[in-house]
TIPA-528913 format. One record per residue (C-alpha): residue number from 1; residue in one letter; chain; x, y, z. Coordinates in nm, 3 decimals, padded with zeros to 5 digits. Each point is the difference from the previous one (the first is absolute). Layout:
BEGIN
atom nr = NUM; rest = A; kette = A; east = X; north = Y; up = Z
...
This chain:
BEGIN
atom nr = 1; rest = M; kette = A; east = 00.233; north = 02.042; up = 01.000
atom nr = 2; rest = G; kette = A; east = -00.182; north = 00.320; up = 00.071
atom nr = 3; rest = L; kette = A; east = -00.281; north = 00.067; up = 00.242
atom nr = 4; rest = D; kette = A; east = -00.255; north = 00.010; up = -00.282
atom nr = 5; rest = S; kette = A; east = 00.103; north = -00.350; up = -00.117
atom nr = 6; rest = L; kette = A; east = -00.032; north = -00.134; up = 00.353
atom nr = 7; rest = I; kette = A; east = -00.348; north = 00.148; up = 00.036
atom nr = 8; rest = I; kette = A; east = -00.109; north = -00.154; up = -00.333
atom nr = 9; rest = I; kette = A; east = 00.133; north = -00.342; up = 00.107
atom nr = 10; rest = L; kette = A; east = -00.190; north = 00.025; up = 00.329
atom nr = 11; rest = I; kette = A; east = -00.322; north = 00.101; up = -00.177
atom nr = 12; rest = I; kette = A; east = 00.028; north = -00.283; up = -00.254
atom nr = 13; rest = G; kette = A; east = 00.072; north = -00.244; up = 00.283
atom nr = 14; rest = A; kette = A; east = -00.297; north = 00.119; up = 00.204
atom nr = 15; rest = V; kette = A; east = -00.243; north = -00.018; up = -00.293
atom nr = 16; rest = A; kette = A; east = 00.128; north = -00.339; up = -00.117
atom nr = 17; rest = G; kette = A; east = -00.011; north = -00.145; up = 00.353
atom nr = 18; rest = W; kette = A; east = -00.350; north = 00.132; up = 00.055
atom nr = 19; rest = L; kette = A; east = -00.124; north = -00.140; up = -00.333
atom nr = 20; rest = A; kette = A; east = 00.163; north = -00.337; up = 00.069
atom nr = 21; rest = G; kette = A; east = -00.168; north = -00.005; up = 00.342
atom nr = 22; rest = L; kette = A; east = -00.336; north = 00.051; up = -00.171
atom nr = 23; rest = I; kette = A; east = 00.067; north = -00.272; up = -00.256
atom nr = 24; rest = V; kette = A; east = 00.128; north = -00.252; up = 00.255
atom nr = 25; rest = K; kette = A; east = -00.277; north = 00.006; up = 00.258
atom nr = 26; rest = G; kette = A; east = 00.091; north = -00.005; up = 00.364
atom nr = 27; rest = Y; kette = A; east = 00.326; north = 00.191; up = -00.024
atom nr = 28; rest = G; kette = A; east = 00.017; north = 00.353; up = 00.133
atom nr = 29; rest = F; kette = A; east = 00.330; north = 00.115; up = 00.140
atom nr = 30; rest = G; kette = A; east = -00.064; north = 00.368; up = 00.060
atom nr = 31; rest = L; kette = A; east = 00.180; north = 00.282; up = -00.177
atom nr = 32; rest = I; kette = A; east = 00.359; north = -00.101; up = 00.079
atom nr = 33; rest = G; kette = A; east = -00.070; north = -00.368; up = -00.069
atom nr = 34; rest = N; kette = A; east = -00.166; north = 00.083; up = -00.332
atom nr = 35; rest = I; kette = A; east = 00.300; north = 00.210; up = -00.102
atom nr = 36; rest = V; kette = A; east = 00.239; north = -00.284; up = 00.085
atom nr = 37; rest = V; kette = A; east = -00.215; north = -00.259; up = -00.180
atom nr = 38; rest = G; kette = A; east = -00.030; north = 00.231; up = -00.301
atom nr = 39; rest = I; kette = A; east = 00.374; north = 00.071; up = -00.021
atom nr = 40; rest = V; kette = A; east = 00.091; north = -00.368; up = 00.034
atom nr = 41; rest = G; kette = A; east = -00.274; north = -00.076; up = -00.251
atom nr = 42; rest = A; kette = A; east = 00.153; north = 00.252; up = -00.240
atom nr = 43; rest = V; kette = A; east = 00.332; north = -00.182; up = 00.023
atom nr = 44; rest = I; kette = A; east = -00.170; north = -00.336; up = -00.059
atom nr = 45; rest = G; kette = A; east = -00.208; north = 00.138; up = -00.288
atom nr = 46; rest = G; kette = A; east = 00.298; north = 00.175; up = -00.154
atom nr = 47; rest = Y; kette = A; east = 00.195; north = -00.325; up = 00.006
atom nr = 48; rest = L; kette = A; east = -00.269; north = -00.251; up = -00.106
atom nr = 49; rest = L; kette = A; east = -00.215; north = 00.185; up = -00.254
atom nr = 50; rest = P; kette = A; east = 00.271; north = 00.076; up = -00.259
atom nr = 51; rest = R; kette = A; east = 00.120; north = -00.362; up = 00.024
atom nr = 52; rest = A; kette = A; east = -00.354; north = -00.114; up = -00.075
atom nr = 53; rest = G; kette = A; east = -00.008; north = 00.228; up = -00.305
atom nr = 54; rest = L; kette = A; east = -00.250; north = 00.245; up = 00.151
atom nr = 55; rest = S; kette = A; east = 00.036; north = 00.375; up = -00.023
atom nr = 56; rest = M; kette = A; east = -00.221; north = 00.239; up = 00.194
atom nr = 57; rest = G; kette = A; east = 00.117; north = 00.307; up = -00.188
atom nr = 58; rest = G; kette = A; east = 00.174; north = 00.296; up = 00.149
atom nr = 59; rest = G; kette = A; east = -00.091; north = 00.270; up = 00.241
atom nr = 60; rest = L; kette = A; east = -00.187; north = 00.002; up = 00.325
atom nr = 61; rest = P; kette = A; east = -00.296; north = -00.222; up = -00.102
atom nr = 62; rest = G; kette = A; east = 00.233; north = -00.271; up = -00.132
atom nr = 63; rest = A; kette = A; east = 00.207; north = 00.012; up = 00.317
atom nr = 64; rest = I; kette = A; east = -00.310; north = -00.030; up = 00.220
atom nr = 65; rest = I; kette = A; east = -00.134; north = -00.295; up = -00.203
atom nr = 66; rest = S; kette = A; east = 00.335; north = -00.180; up = 00.006
atom nr = 67; rest = A; kette = A; east = 00.045; north = 00.061; up = 00.374
atom nr = 68; rest = T; kette = A; east = -00.356; north = -00.115; up = 00.071
atom nr = 69; rest = I; kette = A; east = 00.050; north = -00.326; up = -00.190
atom nr = 70; rest = G; kette = A; east = 00.323; north = -00.060; up = 00.192
atom nr = 71; rest = A; kette = A; east = -00.168; north = 00.085; up = 00.331
atom nr = 72; rest = V; kette = A; east = -00.285; north = -00.242; up = -00.072
atom nr = 73; rest = I; kette = A; east = 00.258; north = -00.273; up = -00.070
atom nr = 74; rest = L; kette = A; east = 00.172; north = 00.089; up = 00.328
atom nr = 75; rest = L; kette = A; east = -00.325; north = -00.019; up = 00.199
atom nr = 76; rest = F; kette = A; east = -00.087; north = -00.337; up = -00.154
atom nr = 77; rest = L; kette = A; east = 00.345; north = -00.129; up = 00.099
atom nr = 78; rest = I; kette = A; east = -00.050; north = 00.132; up = 00.354
atom nr = 79; rest = R; kette = A; east = -00.337; north = -00.177; up = 00.013
atom nr = 80; rest = L; kette = A; east = 00.155; north = -00.329; up = -00.117
atom nr = 81; rest = I; kette = A; east = 00.277; north = 00.023; up = 00.259
atom nr = 82; rest = K; kette = A; east = -00.244; north = 00.074; up = 00.282
atom nr = 83; rest = R; kette = A; east = -00.211; north = -00.305; up = -00.090
atom nr = 84; rest = A; kette = A; east = 00.300; north = -00.234; up = -00.002
């Protein structure tokens, strides 16, 4: 993996984590936290969405949408665990 790929992954993670934090009110983790939430969300979205028959298309916008959906799922799971 080259440096440019790593930078793109970090940018997608940051944007997806930030968007998920806006969608799920009350969650703001700062820049590093948003990147981590976005990257984990991208893994979740990349695993779950194709199995559900959903395709976000290719390229950067599709990757951000998929990662954001996964990050929202992750934040909802975190919220459920904290309440229990």
